[in-house]
Structure formats: C-alpha cells, structure tokens
N, CA, C and O atoms as CSV, one atom per row, in Angstrom:
chain,resi,resn,atom,element,x,y,z
A,1,MET,N,N,88.511,98.772,95.133
A,1,MET,CA,C,87.616,97.838,94.500
A,1,MET,C,C,86.274,98.525,94.323
A,1,MET,O,O,85.811,99.225,95.223
A,2,SER,N,N,85.661,98.337,93.200
A,2,SER,CA,C,84.344,98.880,92.921
A,2,SER,C,C,83.393,97.714,92.707
A,2,SER,O,O,83.752,96.705,92.099
A,3,SER,N,N,82.171,97.865,93.216
A,3,SER,CA,C,81.235,96.748,93.122
A,3,SER,C,C,79.884,97.203,92.597
A,3,SER,O,O,79.562,98.391,92.597
A,4,GLU,N,N,79.105,96.231,92.151
A,4,GLU,CA,C,77.741,96.450,91.682
A,4,GLU,C,C,76.860,95.469,92.445
A,4,GLU,O,O,77.183,94.285,92.541
A,5,VAL,N,N,75.752,95.957,92.985
A,5,VAL,CA,C,74.872,95.131,93.803
A,5,VAL,C,C,73.609,94.803,93.015
A,5,VAL,O,O,73.051,95.669,92.340
A,6,ASN,N,N,73.154,93.541,93.102
A,6,ASN,CA,C,71.932,93.153,92.399
A,6,ASN,C,C,70.704,93.481,93.238
A,6,ASN,O,O,70.825,94.023,94.336
A,7,LYS,N,N,69.525,93.154,92.725
A,7,LYS,CA,C,68.278,93.515,93.412
A,7,LYS,C,C,68.116,92.813,94.751
A,7,LYS,O,O,67.337,93.272,95.586
A,8,ASP,N,N,68.828,91.714,94.981
A,8,ASP,CA,C,68.769,91.001,96.254
A,8,ASP,C,C,69.746,91.561,97.285
A,8,ASP,O,O,69.813,91.083,98.417
A,9,GLY,N,N,70.496,92.573,96.881
A,9,GLY,CA,C,71.453,93.182,97.793
A,9,GLY,C,C,72.809,92.493,97.832
A,9,GLY,O,O,73.667,92.859,98.636
A,10,LYS,N,N,73.010,91.506,96.976
A,10,LYS,CA,C,74.293,90.810,96.917
A,10,LYS,C,C,75.177,91.437,95.850
A,10,LYS,O,O,74.692,91.966,94.850
A,11,VAL,N,N,76.464,91.369,96.079
A,11,VAL,CA,C,77.406,91.877,95.086
A,11,VAL,C,C,77.326,90.981,93.860
A,11,VAL,O,O,77.496,89.766,93.956
A,12,ASP,N,N,77.065,91.587,92.707
A,12,ASP,CA,C,76.903,90.834,91.474
A,12,ASP,C,C,78.159,90.879,90.608
A,12,ASP,O,O,78.501,89.897,89.949
A,13,LYS,N,N,78.850,92.034,90.613
A,13,LYS,CA,C,80.089,92.196,89.857
A,13,LYS,C,C,81.062,93.018,90.675
A,13,LYS,O,O,80.665,93.904,91.432
A,14,VAL,N,N,82.332,92.719,90.516
A,14,VAL,CA,C,83.375,93.541,91.126
A,14,VAL,C,C,84.496,93.743,90.112
A,14,VAL,O,O,84.744,92.909,89.242
A,15,VAL,N,N,85.157,94.879,90.263
A,15,VAL,CA,C,86.350,95.177,89.493
A,15,VAL,C,C,87.351,95.774,90.471
A,15,VAL,O,O,87.039,96.723,91.190
A,16,VAL,N,N,88.540,95.218,90.492
A,16,VAL,CA,C,89.593,95.712,91.374
A,16,VAL,C,C,90.579,96.519,90.535
A,16,VAL,O,O,91.119,96.034,89.541
A,17,LEU,N,N,90.798,97.756,90.958
A,17,LEU,CA,C,91.728,98.658,90.268
A,17,LEU,C,C,92.949,98.907,91.124
A,17,LEU,O,O,92.897,98.823,92.351
A,18,LYS,N,N,94.039,99.212,90.464
A,18,LYS,CA,C,95.253,99.617,91.170
A,18,LYS,C,C,95.931,100.704,90.351
A,18,LYS,O,O,95.912,100.689,89.120
A,19,TYR,N,N,96.526,101.640,91.063
A,19,TYR,CA,C,97.275,102.697,90.398
A,19,TYR,C,C,98.719,102.657,90.878
A,19,TYR,O,O,98.984,102.666,92.080
A,20,LEU,N,N,99.629,102.615,89.949
A,20,LEU,CA,C,101.054,102.686,90.245
A,20,LEU,C,C,101.602,103.933,89.572
A,20,LEU,O,O,101.296,104.196,88.408
A,21,LYS,N,N,102.400,104.693,90.286
A,21,LYS,CA,C,102.957,105.932,89.719
A,21,LYS,C,C,103.784,105.689,88.466
A,21,LYS,O,O,103.934,106.584,87.634
A,22,SER,N,N,104.314,104.497,88.330
A,22,SER,CA,C,105.145,104.180,87.164
A,22,SER,C,C,104.329,103.929,85.892
A,22,SER,O,O,104.898,103.821,84.806
A,23,LEU,N,N,103.009,103.836,86.020
A,23,LEU,CA,C,102.143,103.590,84.858
A,23,LEU,C,C,101.323,104.846,84.545
A,23,LEU,O,O,101.081,105.667,85.429
A,24,PRO,N,N,100.903,104.990,83.302
A,24,PRO,CA,C,100.157,106.194,82.926
A,24,PRO,C,C,98.708,106.230,83.424
A,24,PRO,O,O,98.082,107.290,83.402
A,25,ALA,N,N,98.169,105.099,83.871
A,25,ALA,CA,C,96.769,105.053,84.308
A,25,ALA,C,C,96.565,103.861,85.237
A,25,ALA,O,O,97.377,102.936,85.254
A,26,PRO,N,N,95.472,103.884,86.015
A,26,PRO,CA,C,95.128,102.694,86.806
A,26,PRO,C,C,94.858,101.509,85.875
A,26,PRO,O,O,94.543,101.684,84.698
A,27,PHE,N,N,94.988,100.319,86.421
A,27,PHE,CA,C,94.750,99.116,85.630
A,27,PHE,C,C,93.845,98.150,86.375
A,27,PHE,O,O,93.665,98.249,87.588
A,28,ILE,N,N,93.278,97.213,85.621
A,28,ILE,CA,C,92.383,96.205,86.179
A,28,ILE,C,C,93.224,95.088,86.791
A,28,ILE,O,O,93.967,94.409,86.083
A,29,VAL,N,N,93.109,94.899,88.094
A,29,VAL,CA,C,93.823,93.826,88.780
A,29,VAL,C,C,93.075,92.516,88.575
A,29,VAL,O,O,93.666,91.503,88.200
A,30,CYS,N,N,91.773,92.547,88.825
A,30,CYS,CA,C,90.932,91.378,88.602
A,30,CYS,C,C,89.483,91.823,88.553
A,30,CYS,O,O,89.155,92.956,88.906
A,31,LYS,N,N,88.626,90.927,88.113
A,31,LYS,CA,C,87.205,91.209,88.056
A,31,LYS,C,C,86.459,89.892,88.182
A,31,LYS,O,O,87.025,88.825,87.944
A,32,GLY,N,N,85.186,89.970,88.557
A,32,GLY,CA,C,84.414,88.743,88.680
A,32,GLY,C,C,82.930,89.024,88.756
A,32,GLY,O,O,82.502,90.136,89.064
A,33,LYS,N,N,82.147,87.983,88.467
A,33,LYS,CA,C,80.682,88.026,88.550
A,33,LYS,C,C,80.207,86.985,89.546
A,33,LYS,O,O,80.881,85.987,89.800
A,34,ARG,N,N,79.048,87.236,90.096
A,34,ARG,CA,C,78.319,86.318,90.963
A,34,ARG,C,C,79.197,85.699,92.053
A,34,ARG,O,O,79.699,86.420,92.915
A,35,ASN,N,N,79.391,84.372,92.029
A,35,ASN,CA,C,80.146,83.715,93.104
A,35,ASN,C,C,81.585,84.201,93.186
A,35,ASN,O,O,82.120,84.391,94.278
A,36,LEU,N,N,82.218,84.403,92.019
A,36,LEU,CA,C,83.584,84.914,92.024
A,36,LEU,C,C,83.612,86.325,92.606
A,36,LEU,O,O,84.543,86.678,93.330
A,37,ALA,N,N,82.602,87.131,92.296
A,37,ALA,CA,C,82.515,88.482,92.863
A,37,ALA,C,C,82.414,88.414,94.378
A,37,ALA,O,O,83.047,89.202,95.082
A,38,GLN,N,N,81.624,87.480,94.880
A,38,GLN,CA,C,81.481,87.314,96.336
A,38,GLN,C,C,82.820,86.929,96.976
A,38,GLN,O,O,83.164,87.423,98.050
A,39,ARG,N,N,83.570,86.046,96.314
A,39,ARG,CA,C,84.876,85.616,96.840
A,39,ARG,C,C,85.874,86.773,96.830
A,39,ARG,O,O,86.618,86.965,97.792
A,40,ILE,N,N,85.887,87.537,95.747
A,40,ILE,CA,C,86.795,88.688,95.666
A,40,ILE,C,C,86.455,89.696,96.746
A,40,ILE,O,O,87.348,90.245,97.392
A,41,LYS,N,N,85.163,89.944,96.945
A,41,LYS,CA,C,84.728,90.889,97.984
A,41,LYS,C,C,85.171,90.407,99.367
A,41,LYS,O,O,85.646,91.203,100.176
A,42,LYS,N,N,85.020,89.130,99.636
A,42,LYS,CA,C,85.412,88.581,100.935
A,42,LYS,C,C,86.917,88.759,101.157
A,42,LYS,O,O,87.344,89.166,102.237
A,43,ILE,N,N,87.706,88.456,100.143
A,43,ILE,CA,C,89.167,88.618,100.246
A,43,ILE,C,C,89.520,90.084,100.467
A,43,ILE,O,O,90.397,90.404,101.270
A,44,ALA,N,N,88.836,90.969,99.753
A,44,ALA,CA,C,89.076,92.410,99.917
A,44,ALA,C,C,88.774,92.837,101.350
A,44,ALA,O,O,89.560,93.562,101.959
A,45,GLU,N,N,87.654,92.398,101.885
A,45,GLU,CA,C,87.287,92.750,103.260
A,45,GLU,C,C,88.312,92.218,104.261
A,45,GLU,O,O,88.686,92.922,105.199
A,46,GLU,N,N,88.760,90.990,104.069
A,46,GLU,CA,C,89.752,90.396,104.965
A,46,GLU,C,C,91.087,91.128,104.930
A,46,GLU,O,O,91.864,91.061,105.882
A,47,ASN,N,N,91.351,91.827,103.831
A,47,ASN,CA,C,92.614,92.550,103.667
A,47,ASN,C,C,92.454,94.064,103.759
A,47,ASN,O,O,93.331,94.821,103.344
A,48,ASN,N,N,91.326,94.489,104.307
A,48,ASN,CA,C,91.043,95.918,104.527
A,48,ASN,C,C,91.135,96.757,103.257
A,48,ASN,O,O,91.580,97.904,103.291
A,49,VAL,N,N,90.712,96.180,102.146
A,49,VAL,CA,C,90.652,96.910,100.883
A,49,VAL,C,C,89.340,97.686,100.863
A,49,VAL,O,O,88.280,97.128,101.148
A,50,GLU,N,N,89.411,98.969,100.526
A,50,GLU,CA,C,88.208,99.786,100.458
A,50,GLU,C,C,87.325,99.302,99.314
A,50,GLU,O,O,87.807,99.021,98.217
A,51,ILE,N,N,86.026,99.209,99.584
A,51,ILE,CA,C,85.067,98.774,98.580
A,51,ILE,C,C,84.107,99.929,98.331
A,51,ILE,O,O,83.448,100.418,99.248
A,52,ILE,N,N,84.041,100.352,97.085
A,52,ILE,CA,C,83.190,101.461,96.695
A,52,ILE,C,C,82.117,100.933,95.759
A,52,ILE,O,O,82.417,100.239,94.788
A,53,ARG,N,N,80.868,101.262,96.053
A,53,ARG,CA,C,79.781,100.847,95.161
A,53,ARG,C,C,79.581,101.930,94.109
A,53,ARG,O,O,79.212,103.063,94.417
A,54,GLU,N,N,79.827,101.560,92.890
A,54,GLU,CA,C,79.706,102.490,91.759
A,54,GLU,C,C,79.253,101.673,90.549
A,54,GLU,O,O,80.061,101.295,89.700
A,55,ASP,N,N,77.943,101.408,90.486
A,55,ASP,CA,C,77.388,100.501,89.483
A,55,ASP,C,C,77.753,100.875,88.048
A,55,ASP,O,O,78.175,100.017,87.272
A,56,GLU,N,N,77.595,102.139,87.694
A,56,GLU,CA,C,77.871,102.549,86.311
A,56,GLU,C,C,79.338,102.330,85.953
A,56,GLU,O,O,79.654,101.860,84.860
A,57,LEU,N,N,80.227,102.672,86.877
A,57,LEU,CA,C,81.653,102.492,86.612
A,57,LEU,C,C,81.994,101.015,86.455
A,57,LEU,O,O,82.762,100.646,85.567
A,58,VAL,N,N,81.428,100.170,87.309
A,58,VAL,CA,C,81.705,98.735,87.211
A,58,VAL,C,C,81.279,98.200,85.840
A,58,VAL,O,O,81.998,97.417,85.220
A,59,GLU,N,N,80.114,98.627,85.382
A,59,GLU,CA,C,79.658,98.183,84.061
A,59,GLU,C,C,80.660,98.565,82.980
A,59,GLU,O,O,80.964,97.761,82.099
A,60,ARG,N,N,81.167,99.780,83.044
A,60,ARG,CA,C,82.111,100.239,82.023
A,60,ARG,C,C,83.466,99.556,82.163
A,60,ARG,O,O,84.095,99.207,81.165
A,61,LEU,N,N,83.915,99.365,83.404
A,61,LEU,CA,C,85.210,98.731,83.631
A,61,LEU,C,C,85.188,97.238,83.305
A,61,LEU,O,O,86.209,96.653,82.940
A,62,TYR,N,N,84.016,96.638,83.441
A,62,TYR,CA,C,83.929,95.194,83.226
A,62,TYR,C,C,84.229,94.806,81.781
A,62,TYR,O,O,84.510,93.642,81.495
A,63,GLU,N,N,84.169,95.771,80.877
A,63,GLU,CA,C,84.484,95.511,79.473
A,63,GLU,C,C,85.980,95.279,79.263
A,63,GLU,O,O,86.381,94.706,78.250
A,64,PHE,N,N,86.804,95.721,80.212
A,64,PHE,CA,C,88.253,95.570,80.108
A,64,PHE,C,C,88.668,94.186,80.598
A,64,PHE,O,O,87.910,93.497,81.280
A,65,GLU,N,N,89.875,93.801,80.239
A,65,GLU,CA,C,90.438,92.539,80.700
A,65,GLU,C,C,91.452,92.794,81.811
A,65,GLU,O,O,91.961,93.905,81.959
A,66,GLN,N,N,91.734,91.762,82.579
A,66,GLN,CA,C,92.738,91.852,83.634
A,66,GLN,C,C,94.042,92.372,83.039
A,66,GLN,O,O,94.496,91.885,82.004
A,67,GLY,N,N,94.638,93.356,83.691
A,67,GLY,CA,C,95.902,93.927,83.240
A,67,GLY,C,C,95.744,95.139,82.343
A,67,GLY,O,O,96.707,95.876,82.131
A,68,ASP,N,N,94.535,95.363,81.804
A,68,ASP,CA,C,94.311,96.520,80.929
A,68,ASP,C,C,94.366,97.824,81.718
A,68,ASP,O,O,93.878,97.904,82.846
A,69,LEU,N,N,94.963,98.837,81.113
A,69,LEU,CA,C,94.902,100.191,81.651
A,69,LEU,C,C,93.527,100.760,81.311
A,69,LEU,O,O,92.982,100.478,80.243
A,70,ILE,N,N,92.969,101.559,82.216
A,70,ILE,CA,C,91.683,102.180,81.904
A,70,ILE,C,C,91.895,103.254,80.835
A,70,ILE,O,O,93.008,103.747,80.648
A,71,THR,N,N,90.834,103.601,80.150
A,71,THR,CA,C,90.916,104.599,79.083
A,71,THR,C,C,90.715,106.007,79.639
A,71,THR,O,O,90.202,106.188,80.743
A,72,GLU,N,N,91.130,106.995,78.853
A,72,GLU,CA,C,91.052,108.395,79.284
A,72,GLU,C,C,89.651,108.817,79.673
A,72,GLU,O,O,89.489,109.631,80.582
A,73,GLU,N,N,88.644,108.294,79.018
A,73,GLU,CA,C,87.268,108.695,79.326
A,73,GLU,C,C,86.867,108.337,80.760
A,73,GLU,O,O,85.907,108.897,81.290
A,74,LEU,N,N,87.587,107.419,81.384
A,74,LEU,CA,C,87.270,107.005,82.756
A,74,LEU,C,C,88.213,107.617,83.788
A,74,LEU,O,O,88.073,107.354,84.983
A,75,TYR,N,N,89.171,108.428,83.343
A,75,TYR,CA,C,90.142,109.013,84.269
A,75,TYR,C,C,89.478,109.827,85.374
A,75,TYR,O,O,89.794,109.656,86.552
A,76,GLU,N,N,88.563,110.709,84.996
A,76,GLU,CA,C,87.999,111.641,85.976
A,76,GLU,C,C,87.243,110.919,87.092
A,76,GLU,O,O,87.480,111.176,88.272
A,77,ILE,N,N,86.342,110.024,86.720
A,77,ILE,CA,C,85.572,109.319,87.742
A,77,ILE,C,C,86.466,108.403,88.579
A,77,ILE,O,O,86.288,108.294,89.793
A,78,THR,N,N,87.423,107.751,87.929
A,78,THR,CA,C,88.337,106.863,88.645
A,78,THR,C,C,89.246,107.667,89.579
A,78,THR,O,O,89.512,107.243,90.703
A,79,ALA,N,N,89.716,108.810,89.120
A,79,ALA,CA,C,90.560,109.661,89.967
A,79,ALA,C,C,89.797,110.109,91.207
A,79,ALA,O,O,90.359,110.158,92.302
A,80,GLY,N,N,88.525,110.434,91.040
A,80,GLY,CA,C,87.708,110.835,92.185
A,80,GLY,C,C,87.581,109.720,93.203
A,80,GLY,O,O,87.674,109.961,94.407
A,81,ILE,N,N,87.371,108.507,92.732
A,81,ILE,CA,C,87.248,107.355,93.628
A,81,ILE,C,C,88.578,107.070,94.321
A,81,ILE,O,O,88.615,106.866,95.535
A,82,LEU,N,N,89.663,107.055,93.559
A,82,LEU,CA,C,90.976,106.787,94.162
A,82,LEU,C,C,91.342,107.863,95.180
A,82,LEU,O,O,91.911,107.558,96.228
A,83,SER,N,N,91.022,109.109,94.882
A,83,SER,CA,C,91.281,110.199,95.827
A,83,SER,C,C,90.503,109.983,97.122
A,83,SER,O,O,91.036,110.172,98.216
A,84,PHE,N,N,89.246,109.587,96.990
A,84,PHE,CA,C,88.410,109.310,98.153
A,84,PHE,C,C,88.989,108.158,98.978
A,84,PHE,O,O,89.077,108.245,100.203
A,85,VAL,N,N,89.379,107.088,98.303
A,85,VAL,CA,C,89.966,105.930,98.996
A,85,VAL,C,C,91.258,106.317,99.719
A,85,VAL,O,O,91.464,105.930,100.869
A,86,TYR,N,N,92.126,107.077,99.053
A,86,TYR,CA,C,93.364,107.490,99.682
A,86,TYR,C,C,93.094,108.372,100.910
A,86,TYR,O,O,93.808,108.278,101.908
A,87,SER,N,N,92.073,109.221,100.839
A,87,SER,CA,C,91.754,110.075,101.993
A,87,SER,C,C,91.244,109.229,103.163
A,87,SER,O,O,91.516,109.551,104.320
A,88,LEU,N,N,90.513,108.158,102.875
A,88,LEU,CA,C,90.050,107.253,103.931
A,88,LEU,C,C,91.239,106.553,104.589
A,88,LEU,O,O,91.280,106.388,105.809
A,89,GLN,N,N,92.196,106.148,103.770
A,89,GLN,CA,C,93.378,105.461,104.298
A,89,GLN,C,C,94.218,106.378,105.173
A,89,GLN,O,O,94.802,105.936,106.162
A,90,GLU,N,N,94.281,107.654,104.810
A,90,GLU,CA,C,95.050,108.611,105.602
A,90,GLU,C,C,94.422,108.857,106.964
A,90,GLU,O,O,95.126,109.150,107.931
A,91,GLU,N,N,93.092,108.740,107.046
A,91,GLU,CA,C,92.386,108.944,108.309
A,91,GLU,C,C,92.629,107.823,109.308
A,91,GLU,O,O,92.465,108.016,110.512
A,92,LYS,N,N,93.017,106.657,108.814
A,92,LYS,CA,C,93.195,105.493,109.706
A,92,LYS,C,C,94.474,105.570,110.483
A,92,LYS,O,O,94.772,104.675,111.273
C-alpha cells in the first residue's frame, strides 16, 4: 500500500497495489481519499500490510481505477517498492 500524507500528518490518499505472477503488471486493488483512506490504512495495519509513503507515486496511481494494471512508465518505481516490501517480509 502506498500513501500520501497531508499537512496535518494524516493520510490523505492511499492506493493498494498487488502483483500476481500470472498478470503482466501490478494492479490497483483499491484506493481512497480522506476518511476512506484512513479506513483502508487501518485495515492494512490490522492485517500487517506494509505501508509505504510515496506521495508522487500515489498521485500518479490515483488516476487509475480499481482493477487497472499500472502502465509501463510506473514499472520501475513500483518494482523498487515491491522489492523493498518483499525484502521486509522475508526478514520477519
């Protein structure tokens, strides 16, 4: 999950990504703003989902709809984040 924080320090937007080997690219699981973003973040925390703050990426991903595959221009940055998340999971 990637999030964007507003000036008050609260999560303002979130985008949840998932990668399946059977698909050509990660896809948008869900996204939300303001109160919905807070609820998604809470659910993610309760389920030990890694949360990465990446404001620029969230802005770009927020243009997509739920279920959309990300575009090639976002592969590199998304791959870096997913690699980081997977390395954190392996450490646990």
